BALOBA-1460 file (C-alpha; in Angstrom, 3 decimals):
// residues 332
<rec num="1" residu="x" x="60.655" y="158.060" z="55.539"/>
<rec num="2" residu="x" x="61.923" y="156.619" z="58.801"/>
<rec num="3" residu="x" x="62.783" y="153.026" z="59.506"/>
<rec num="4" residu="x" x="59.684" y="150.822" z="59.769"/>
<rec num="5" residu="x" x="58.916" y="147.343" z="61.022"/>
<rec num="6" residu="x" x="58.853" y="146.200" z="57.388"/>
<rec num="7" residu="x" x="62.531" y="147.188" z="57.083"/>
<rec num="8" residu="x" x="63.324" y="145.168" z="60.199"/>
<rec num="9" residu="x" x="61.366" y="142.224" z="58.796"/>
<rec num="10" residu="x" x="63.366" y="142.263" z="55.543"/>
<rec num="11" residu="x" x="66.697" y="142.402" z="57.392"/>
<rec num="12" residu="x" x="65.722" y="139.647" z="59.822"/>
<rec num="13" residu="x" x="64.153" y="137.495" z="57.113"/>
<rec num="14" residu="x" x="60.786" y="137.230" z="58.828"/>
<rec num="15" residu="x" x="57.292" y="138.624" z="58.308"/>
<rec num="16" residu="x" x="56.220" y="142.037" z="59.606"/>
<rec num="17" residu="x" x="53.696" y="140.515" z="62.085"/>
<rec num="18" residu="x" x="56.522" y="138.350" z="63.466"/>
<rec num="19" residu="x" x="58.563" y="141.505" z="64.099"/>
<rec num="20" residu="x" x="55.689" y="143.041" z="66.055"/>
<rec num="21" residu="x" x="55.214" y="139.888" z="68.104"/>
<rec num="22" residu="x" x="58.931" y="139.427" z="68.705"/>
<rec num="23" residu="x" x="59.406" y="142.973" z="69.984"/>
<rec num="24" residu="x" x="56.477" y="142.443" z="72.396"/>
<rec num="25" residu="x" x="58.205" y="139.257" z="73.652"/>
<rec num="26" residu="x" x="55.215" y="137.233" z="72.513"/>
<rec num="27" residu="x" x="55.810" y="133.644" z="73.729"/>
<rec num="28" residu="x" x="54.495" y="132.312" z="70.404"/>
<rec num="29" residu="x" x="57.763" y="133.509" z="68.823"/>
<rec num="30" residu="x" x="60.831" y="131.405" z="69.561"/>
<rec num="31" residu="x" x="63.670" y="132.940" z="71.535"/>
<rec num="32" residu="x" x="66.019" y="132.480" z="68.573"/>
<rec num="33" residu="x" x="63.670" y="134.446" z="66.293"/>
<rec num="34" residu="x" x="63.121" y="137.129" z="68.915"/>
<rec num="35" residu="x" x="66.869" y="137.572" z="69.248"/>
<rec num="36" residu="x" x="67.290" y="137.783" z="65.464"/>
<rec num="37" residu="x" x="64.580" y="140.464" z="65.292"/>
<rec num="38" residu="x" x="66.106" y="142.417" z="68.184"/>
<rec num="39" residu="x" x="69.519" y="142.423" z="66.469"/>
<rec num="40" residu="x" x="67.956" y="143.653" z="63.242"/>
<rec num="41" residu="x" x="66.024" y="146.385" z="65.051"/>
<rec num="42" residu="x" x="69.173" y="147.485" z="66.857"/>
<rec num="43" residu="x" x="71.193" y="147.564" z="63.642"/>
<rec num="44" residu="x" x="68.578" y="149.828" z="62.028"/>
<rec num="45" residu="x" x="68.028" y="151.952" z="65.166"/>
<rec num="46" residu="x" x="64.354" y="151.012" z="64.959"/>
<rec num="47" residu="x" x="62.070" y="152.078" z="67.843"/>
<rec num="48" residu="x" x="58.565" y="150.512" z="67.864"/>
<rec num="49" residu="x" x="55.709" y="153.002" z="67.657"/>
<rec num="50" residu="x" x="53.521" y="152.880" z="70.757"/>
<rec num="51" residu="x" x="50.688" y="154.457" z="68.772"/>
<rec num="52" residu="x" x="50.978" y="151.737" z="66.149"/>
<rec num="53" residu="x" x="50.948" y="149.054" z="68.787"/>
<rec num="54" residu="x" x="47.848" y="150.526" z="70.330"/>
<rec num="55" residu="x" x="46.023" y="150.581" z="66.989"/>
<rec num="56" residu="x" x="46.951" y="146.992" z="66.170"/>
<rec num="57" residu="x" x="46.348" y="145.433" z="69.587"/>
<rec num="58" residu="x" x="43.805" y="147.871" z="71.103"/>
<rec num="59" residu="x" x="46.048" y="147.794" z="74.170"/>
<rec num="60" residu="x" x="47.954" y="150.824" z="75.416"/>
<rec num="61" residu="x" x="50.090" y="149.008" z="78.016"/>
<rec num="62" residu="x" x="49.382" y="151.940" z="80.336"/>
<rec num="63" residu="x" x="47.800" y="151.823" z="83.780"/>
<rec num="64" residu="x" x="46.413" y="154.818" z="85.660"/>
<rec num="65" residu="x" x="46.956" y="155.114" z="89.413"/>
<rec num="66" residu="x" x="44.669" y="157.495" z="91.294"/>
<rec num="67" residu="x" x="45.996" y="158.994" z="94.529"/>
<rec num="68" residu="x" x="44.174" y="161.856" z="96.228"/>
<rec num="69" residu="x" x="46.613" y="162.434" z="99.085"/>
<rec num="70" residu="x" x="50.235" y="162.683" z="97.985"/>
<rec num="71" residu="x" x="51.103" y="164.608" z="101.166"/>
<rec num="72" residu="x" x="50.651" y="161.399" z="103.160"/>
<rec num="73" residu="x" x="54.053" y="159.645" z="103.536"/>
<rec num="74" residu="x" x="52.258" y="156.303" z="103.185"/>
<rec num="75" residu="x" x="51.702" y="156.619" z="99.446"/>
<rec num="76" residu="x" x="55.279" y="157.021" z="98.159"/>
<rec num="77" residu="x" x="56.054" y="153.706" z="99.847"/>
<rec num="78" residu="x" x="53.340" y="151.903" z="97.888"/>
<rec num="79" residu="x" x="53.622" y="153.802" z="94.596"/>
<rec num="80" residu="x" x="57.305" y="152.922" z="94.038"/>
<rec num="81" residu="x" x="56.854" y="149.121" z="94.236"/>
<rec num="82" residu="x" x="53.617" y="149.415" z="92.236"/>
<rec num="83" residu="x" x="55.531" y="151.187" z="89.461"/>
<rec num="84" residu="x" x="58.307" y="148.595" z="89.502"/>
<rec num="85" residu="x" x="55.922" y="145.624" z="89.406"/>
<rec num="86" residu="x" x="53.851" y="147.098" z="86.586"/>
<rec num="87" residu="x" x="57.026" y="147.862" z="84.654"/>
<rec num="88" residu="x" x="58.167" y="144.278" z="85.057"/>
<rec num="89" residu="x" x="54.806" y="143.136" z="83.707"/>
<rec num="90" residu="x" x="55.185" y="145.350" z="80.655"/>
<rec num="91" residu="x" x="53.006" y="148.293" z="81.693"/>
<rec num="92" residu="x" x="53.733" y="151.975" z="82.158"/>
<rec num="93" residu="x" x="52.227" y="153.706" z="85.178"/>
<rec num="94" residu="x" x="50.492" y="157.080" z="84.919"/>
<rec num="95" residu="x" x="49.939" y="158.851" z="88.242"/>
<rec num="96" residu="x" x="46.683" y="160.811" z="88.472"/>
<rec num="97" residu="x" x="46.390" y="163.136" z="91.458"/>
<rec num="98" residu="x" x="43.248" y="164.989" z="92.467"/>
<rec num="99" residu="x" x="41.761" y="166.166" z="95.755"/>
<rec num="100" residu="x" x="39.068" y="163.481" z="95.622"/>
<rec num="101" residu="x" x="37.856" y="160.620" z="93.434"/>
<rec num="102" residu="x" x="34.945" y="162.812" z="92.387"/>
<rec num="103" residu="x" x="37.369" y="165.371" z="90.951"/>
<rec num="104" residu="x" x="38.872" y="162.820" z="88.571"/>
<rec num="105" residu="x" x="37.409" y="163.767" z="85.219"/>
<rec num="106" residu="x" x="35.929" y="160.783" z="83.403"/>
<rec num="107" residu="x" x="37.817" y="161.624" z="80.231"/>
<rec num="108" residu="x" x="41.109" y="161.094" z="82.062"/>
<rec num="109" residu="x" x="40.227" y="157.453" z="82.631"/>
<rec num="110" residu="x" x="37.748" y="156.520" z="79.960"/>
<rec num="111" residu="x" x="39.258" y="157.905" z="76.757"/>
<rec num="112" residu="x" x="40.827" y="154.517" z="75.896"/>
<rec num="113" residu="x" x="44.330" y="155.805" z="76.734"/>
<rec num="114" residu="x" x="44.688" y="153.266" z="79.545"/>
<rec num="115" residu="x" x="44.104" y="149.541" z="79.904"/>
<rec num="116" residu="x" x="43.249" y="149.629" z="83.602"/>
<rec num="117" residu="x" x="43.186" y="151.666" z="86.784"/>
<rec num="118" residu="x" x="44.461" y="151.282" z="90.357"/>
<rec num="119" residu="x" x="42.338" y="153.103" z="92.950"/>
<rec num="120" residu="x" x="44.655" y="153.828" z="95.876"/>
<rec num="121" residu="x" x="42.590" y="156.273" z="97.935"/>
<rec num="122" residu="x" x="39.027" y="155.111" z="97.394"/>
<rec num="123" residu="x" x="36.234" y="155.973" z="99.807"/>
<rec num="124" residu="x" x="33.158" y="153.865" z="100.439"/>
<rec num="125" residu="x" x="30.891" y="156.548" z="98.964"/>
<rec num="126" residu="x" x="32.908" y="157.170" z="95.783"/>
<rec num="127" residu="x" x="30.982" y="156.947" z="92.496"/>
<rec num="128" residu="x" x="34.111" y="156.336" z="90.443"/>
<rec num="129" residu="x" x="34.079" y="152.492" z="90.653"/>
<rec num="130" residu="x" x="30.531" y="152.423" z="89.262"/>
<rec num="131" residu="x" x="31.599" y="154.713" z="86.409"/>
<rec num="132" residu="x" x="34.493" y="152.397" z="85.590"/>
<rec num="133" residu="x" x="32.195" y="149.356" z="85.678"/>
<rec num="134" residu="x" x="29.757" y="150.971" z="83.271"/>
<rec num="135" residu="x" x="32.568" y="151.586" z="80.797"/>
<rec num="136" residu="x" x="34.050" y="148.086" z="81.299"/>
<rec num="137" residu="x" x="37.350" y="149.575" z="82.476"/>
<rec num="138" residu="x" x="39.310" y="147.018" z="84.548"/>
<rec num="139" residu="x" x="40.350" y="148.354" z="87.957"/>
<rec num="140" residu="x" x="41.557" y="147.180" z="91.346"/>
<rec num="141" residu="x" x="41.593" y="148.736" z="94.780"/>
<rec num="142" residu="x" x="44.888" y="149.223" z="96.613"/>
<rec num="143" residu="x" x="44.870" y="149.525" z="100.425"/>
<rec num="144" residu="x" x="41.224" y="150.669" z="100.590"/>
<rec num="145" residu="x" x="38.186" y="149.154" z="98.923"/>
<rec num="146" residu="x" x="34.423" y="149.558" z="99.243"/>
<rec num="147" residu="x" x="33.888" y="146.689" z="101.665"/>
<rec num="148" residu="x" x="31.305" y="145.179" z="99.310"/>
<rec num="149" residu="x" x="31.259" y="141.737" z="97.727"/>
<rec num="150" residu="x" x="32.677" y="141.671" z="94.224"/>
<rec num="151" residu="x" x="35.627" y="143.990" z="94.802"/>
<rec num="152" residu="x" x="38.986" y="143.294" z="93.210"/>
<rec num="153" residu="x" x="41.376" y="144.492" z="95.893"/>
<rec num="154" residu="x" x="44.761" y="144.202" z="97.546"/>
<rec num="155" residu="x" x="44.257" y="145.116" z="101.191"/>
<rec num="156" residu="x" x="45.516" y="144.552" z="104.717"/>
<rec num="157" residu="x" x="43.859" y="142.602" z="107.523"/>
<rec num="158" residu="x" x="42.833" y="145.855" z="109.177"/>
<rec num="159" residu="x" x="40.377" y="144.294" z="111.586"/>
<rec num="160" residu="x" x="42.962" y="141.729" z="112.658"/>
<rec num="161" residu="x" x="45.534" y="144.485" z="113.189"/>
<rec num="162" residu="x" x="43.091" y="146.420" z="115.372"/>
<rec num="163" residu="x" x="42.505" y="143.302" z="117.438"/>
<rec num="164" residu="x" x="46.252" y="142.833" z="117.919"/>
<rec num="165" residu="x" x="46.592" y="146.329" z="119.377"/>
<rec num="166" residu="x" x="43.649" y="145.947" z="121.747"/>
<rec num="167" residu="x" x="44.952" y="142.653" z="123.102"/>
<rec num="168" residu="x" x="48.419" y="144.095" z="123.682"/>
<rec num="169" residu="x" x="47.010" y="147.107" z="125.521"/>
<rec num="170" residu="x" x="44.768" y="144.952" z="127.686"/>
<rec num="171" residu="x" x="47.717" y="142.674" z="128.514"/>
<rec num="172" residu="x" x="49.629" y="145.778" z="129.613"/>
<rec num="173" residu="x" x="46.850" y="146.666" z="132.027"/>
<rec num="174" residu="x" x="45.312" y="149.574" z="130.089"/>
<rec num="175" residu="x" x="41.625" y="150.069" z="130.827"/>
<rec num="176" residu="x" x="41.234" y="153.735" z="129.910"/>
<rec num="177" residu="x" x="41.960" y="153.780" z="126.201"/>
<rec num="178" residu="x" x="41.232" y="156.135" z="123.328"/>
<rec num="179" residu="x" x="41.306" y="155.933" z="119.533"/>
<rec num="180" residu="x" x="42.183" y="158.410" z="116.791"/>
<rec num="181" residu="x" x="40.858" y="156.593" z="113.758"/>
<rec num="182" residu="x" x="40.594" y="157.288" z="110.062"/>
<rec num="183" residu="x" x="37.588" y="158.778" z="108.332"/>
<rec num="184" residu="x" x="34.331" y="156.855" z="108.610"/>
<rec num="185" residu="x" x="34.027" y="156.616" z="104.823"/>
<rec num="186" residu="x" x="37.225" y="154.564" z="104.477"/>
<rec num="187" residu="x" x="37.423" y="150.816" z="104.964"/>
<rec num="188" residu="x" x="40.820" y="151.183" z="106.620"/>
<rec num="189" residu="x" x="39.316" y="153.540" z="109.207"/>
<rec num="190" residu="x" x="36.235" y="151.432" z="109.819"/>
<rec num="191" residu="x" x="37.932" y="148.047" z="109.976"/>
<rec num="192" residu="x" x="40.788" y="149.070" z="112.270"/>
<rec num="193" residu="x" x="38.318" y="150.655" z="114.671"/>
<rec num="194" residu="x" x="36.014" y="147.636" z="114.484"/>
<rec num="195" residu="x" x="38.767" y="145.144" z="115.300"/>
<rec num="196" residu="x" x="40.001" y="147.320" z="118.154"/>
<rec num="197" residu="x" x="36.497" y="147.690" z="119.628"/>
<rec num="198" residu="x" x="35.648" y="144.006" z="119.335"/>
<rec num="199" residu="x" x="38.816" y="142.833" z="121.074"/>
<rec num="200" residu="x" x="38.374" y="145.423" z="123.840"/>
<rec num="201" residu="x" x="34.798" y="144.290" z="124.353"/>
<rec num="202" residu="x" x="35.892" y="140.661" z="124.581"/>
<rec num="203" residu="x" x="38.200" y="141.726" z="127.430"/>
<rec num="204" residu="x" x="35.455" y="143.699" z="129.165"/>
<rec num="205" residu="x" x="36.975" y="147.085" z="128.293"/>
<rec num="206" residu="x" x="34.783" y="149.793" z="126.826"/>
<rec num="207" residu="x" x="35.589" y="152.523" z="124.338"/>
<rec num="208" residu="x" x="33.311" y="155.477" z="124.978"/>
<rec num="209" residu="x" x="32.460" y="157.757" z="122.059"/>
<rec num="210" residu="x" x="33.993" y="160.748" z="123.850"/>
<rec num="211" residu="x" x="37.316" y="158.904" z="123.698"/>
<rec num="212" residu="x" x="37.167" y="158.529" z="119.906"/>
<rec num="213" residu="x" x="38.228" y="160.964" z="117.173"/>
<rec num="214" residu="x" x="37.833" y="160.258" z="113.465"/>
<rec num="215" residu="x" x="39.475" y="162.217" z="110.680"/>
<rec num="216" residu="x" x="41.825" y="162.217" z="107.732"/>
<rec num="217" residu="x" x="44.876" y="159.962" z="107.912"/>
<rec num="218" residu="x" x="47.205" y="162.896" z="108.466"/>
<rec num="219" residu="x" x="49.463" y="164.480" z="111.062"/>
<rec num="220" residu="x" x="47.045" y="167.283" z="112.016"/>
<rec num="221" residu="x" x="44.328" y="164.788" z="112.916"/>
<rec num="222" residu="x" x="46.510" y="163.297" z="115.637"/>
<rec num="223" residu="x" x="47.988" y="166.586" z="116.808"/>
<rec num="224" residu="x" x="44.611" y="168.255" z="117.221"/>
<rec num="225" residu="x" x="42.882" y="165.239" z="118.749"/>
<rec num="226" residu="x" x="45.083" y="164.660" z="121.770"/>
<rec num="227" residu="x" x="44.322" y="167.773" z="123.894"/>
<rec num="228" residu="x" x="40.589" y="167.009" z="123.999"/>
<rec num="229" residu="x" x="41.224" y="163.352" z="124.754"/>
<rec num="230" residu="x" x="43.486" y="164.292" z="127.671"/>
<rec num="231" residu="x" x="40.650" y="166.371" z="129.139"/>
<rec num="232" residu="x" x="38.582" y="163.228" z="129.710"/>
<rec num="233" residu="x" x="38.081" y="162.054" z="133.270"/>
<rec num="234" residu="x" x="39.909" y="159.819" z="133.746"/>
<rec num="235" residu="x" x="42.394" y="160.619" z="131.018"/>
<rec num="236" residu="x" x="43.351" y="157.743" z="128.704"/>
<rec num="237" residu="x" x="46.561" y="155.883" z="129.390"/>
<rec num="238" residu="x" x="46.798" y="154.598" z="125.820"/>
<rec num="239" residu="x" x="45.859" y="155.842" z="122.349"/>
<rec num="240" residu="x" x="45.538" y="153.659" z="119.253"/>
<rec num="241" residu="x" x="46.001" y="155.655" z="116.050"/>
<rec num="242" residu="x" x="44.619" y="154.871" z="112.605"/>
<rec num="243" residu="x" x="48.060" y="155.033" z="111.019"/>
<rec num="244" residu="x" x="51.652" y="155.996" z="111.782"/>
<rec num="245" residu="x" x="51.266" y="159.558" z="110.493"/>
<rec num="246" residu="x" x="48.381" y="160.198" z="112.895"/>
<rec num="247" residu="x" x="50.432" y="158.601" z="115.676"/>
<rec num="248" residu="x" x="53.335" y="160.973" z="115.013"/>
<rec num="249" residu="x" x="50.887" y="163.869" z="115.361"/>
<rec num="250" residu="x" x="49.814" y="162.472" z="118.733"/>
<rec num="251" residu="x" x="53.445" y="162.074" z="119.815"/>
<rec num="252" residu="x" x="54.198" y="165.708" z="119.038"/>
<rec num="253" residu="x" x="51.028" y="166.894" z="120.765"/>
<rec num="254" residu="x" x="52.022" y="164.896" z="123.851"/>
<rec num="255" residu="x" x="55.458" y="166.502" z="123.813"/>
<rec num="256" residu="x" x="53.891" y="169.968" z="123.553"/>
<rec num="257" residu="x" x="51.560" y="169.189" z="126.467"/>
<rec num="258" residu="x" x="54.335" y="167.858" z="128.710"/>
<rec num="259" residu="x" x="52.910" y="164.322" z="128.606"/>
<rec num="260" residu="x" x="55.638" y="161.679" z="128.746"/>
<rec num="261" residu="x" x="55.464" y="158.821" z="126.260"/>
<rec num="262" residu="x" x="55.344" y="155.999" z="127.238"/>
<rec num="263" residu="x" x="55.428" y="156.707" z="130.993"/>
<rec num="264" residu="x" x="52.189" y="158.711" z="131.004"/>
<rec num="265" residu="x" x="50.722" y="157.694" z="127.672"/>
<rec num="266" residu="x" x="51.118" y="154.706" z="125.362"/>
<rec num="267" residu="x" x="50.833" y="155.495" z="121.643"/>
<rec num="268" residu="x" x="50.420" y="152.851" z="118.932"/>
<rec num="269" residu="x" x="50.299" y="153.388" z="115.167"/>
<rec num="270" residu="x" x="49.528" y="151.265" z="112.111"/>
<rec num="271" residu="x" x="51.425" y="150.484" z="108.845"/>
<rec num="272" residu="x" x="55.054" y="150.500" z="110.072"/>
<rec num="273" residu="x" x="56.281" y="153.098" z="107.619"/>
<rec num="274" residu="x" x="60.098" y="153.281" z="107.496"/>
<rec num="275" residu="x" x="59.984" y="156.549" z="109.476"/>
<rec num="276" residu="x" x="58.232" y="154.747" z="112.355"/>
<rec num="277" residu="x" x="61.540" y="153.015" z="113.131"/>
<rec num="278" residu="x" x="63.559" y="156.247" z="113.194"/>
<rec num="279" residu="x" x="65.260" y="156.839" z="116.520"/>
<rec num="280" residu="x" x="63.370" y="160.116" z="116.982"/>
<rec num="281" residu="x" x="60.054" y="158.183" z="117.012"/>
<rec num="282" residu="x" x="60.709" y="154.467" z="117.670"/>
<rec num="283" residu="x" x="56.959" y="154.057" z="117.291"/>
<rec num="284" residu="x" x="55.182" y="150.927" z="118.439"/>
<rec num="285" residu="x" x="52.936" y="149.972" z="115.554"/>
<rec num="286" residu="x" x="51.292" y="147.311" z="113.397"/>
<rec num="287" residu="x" x="53.314" y="146.026" z="110.453"/>
<rec num="288" residu="x" x="52.286" y="144.689" z="107.072"/>
<rec num="289" residu="x" x="54.270" y="144.277" z="103.870"/>
<rec num="290" residu="x" x="53.899" y="147.607" z="102.040"/>
<rec num="291" residu="x" x="55.756" y="146.372" z="98.977"/>
<rec num="292" residu="x" x="53.733" y="143.197" z="98.610"/>
<rec num="293" residu="x" x="50.516" y="145.170" z="99.052"/>
<rec num="294" residu="x" x="51.404" y="147.019" z="95.839"/>
<rec num="295" residu="x" x="52.890" y="144.104" z="93.960"/>
<rec num="296" residu="x" x="49.846" y="141.911" z="94.393"/>
<rec num="297" residu="x" x="47.604" y="144.813" z="93.310"/>
<rec num="298" residu="x" x="49.634" y="145.151" z="90.100"/>
<rec num="299" residu="x" x="49.465" y="141.425" z="89.395"/>
<rec num="300" residu="x" x="45.735" y="141.334" z="90.101"/>
<rec num="301" residu="x" x="45.052" y="144.230" z="87.725"/>
<rec num="302" residu="x" x="47.078" y="142.673" z="84.917"/>
<rec num="303" residu="x" x="45.159" y="139.423" z="85.382"/>
<rec num="304" residu="x" x="41.893" y="141.350" z="85.309"/>
<rec num="305" residu="x" x="42.917" y="143.164" z="82.105"/>
<rec num="306" residu="x" x="43.658" y="139.747" z="80.568"/>
<rec num="307" residu="x" x="40.313" y="138.363" z="81.743"/>
<rec num="308" residu="x" x="41.997" y="135.788" z="83.976"/>
<rec num="309" residu="x" x="39.997" y="136.451" z="87.166"/>
<rec num="310" residu="x" x="36.749" y="135.260" z="88.679"/>
<rec num="311" residu="x" x="34.124" y="137.859" z="87.691"/>
<rec num="312" residu="x" x="32.737" y="137.554" z="91.215"/>
<rec num="313" residu="x" x="35.701" y="139.493" z="92.615"/>
<rec num="314" residu="x" x="38.978" y="138.726" z="94.376"/>
<rec num="315" residu="x" x="40.111" y="140.259" z="97.661"/>
<rec num="316" residu="x" x="43.766" y="139.629" z="98.554"/>
<rec num="317" residu="x" x="44.387" y="140.222" z="102.268"/>
<rec num="318" residu="x" x="47.856" y="140.657" z="103.789"/>
<rec num="319" residu="x" x="48.498" y="139.602" z="107.403"/>
<rec num="320" residu="x" x="49.594" y="141.979" z="110.154"/>
<rec num="321" residu="x" x="51.910" y="141.754" z="113.141"/>
<rec num="322" residu="x" x="52.434" y="143.841" z="116.262"/>
<rec num="323" residu="x" x="55.814" y="145.646" z="116.339"/>
<rec num="324" residu="x" x="56.852" y="146.726" z="119.854"/>
<rec num="325" residu="x" x="59.248" y="149.656" z="120.059"/>
<rec num="326" residu="x" x="59.515" y="152.518" z="122.546"/>
<rec num="327" residu="x" x="56.077" y="154.172" z="122.755"/>
<rec num="328" residu="x" x="54.218" y="151.602" z="124.845"/>
<rec num="329" residu="x" x="54.434" y="150.600" z="128.498"/>
<rec num="330" residu="x" x="52.374" y="149.042" z="131.268"/>
<rec num="331" residu="x" x="49.547" y="151.129" z="132.698"/>
<rec num="332" residu="x" x="50.245" y="152.736" z="136.070"/>
């Protein structure tokens, strides 16, 4: 037989339940007792059984994170701080990758092997949130949500960021503008476009539908969109992109077409990924705190697992700021 918690209890001179609580850093156990238990466990080379903990507490201390687009450079920058924050809160992160929310098999999430779920790539038409609700599985949205009341989400002020871009472009004299936005079934795509359109309209500048492209938040969307936009008469002098990855696609398409940025065309992104500041891009963009976006999602989920949230929902919104670099200029 291997070493058990009862052996640790005898060596430390405490009860077996106290050992379990002490090794979970339960605040009901004094620090002196916790230290005594830890020393006893170390002396016996005792490792707590996760399976045993799960049976006794009905908690797995595991959180699933669903990401359907790992090729997008955005997600590594939010997954790393999410992992670190969850770890600091005593949870292990399990990354679940599928091509869409619909492809995530229910048994992966609802077999009681996880305490909660982070939905990082949700779409407004996904059925997964409803499935989680029916099974009483705590979850939060990260970056995207459904846009409906009652969501638990950590998001960005997308509409406000879109407004910032429109106002900057108008101040630079741009009147012929275009947009390469995200998919229509994402709140990030919808809200950034909405804010951009509203601020343009307030300035008396229109955004015709033939100057708008919507698609996945990926490089190819931007690269393929620009040639058709340049065929418009008159051609746009500025393009607002749904994220930095799309903007980099537009930059490369402009280079291939012999269009000078920013002399002939202003290009603006969104997110301020670290690569946006690279000298090869020096992309003008909209910044928000990527790390805090993840950290507050982790904290919100842990509070929801503990039942410490308003059942009516909680939407945490991060502010945005305009970051001027080298891909914008006054209209000629």
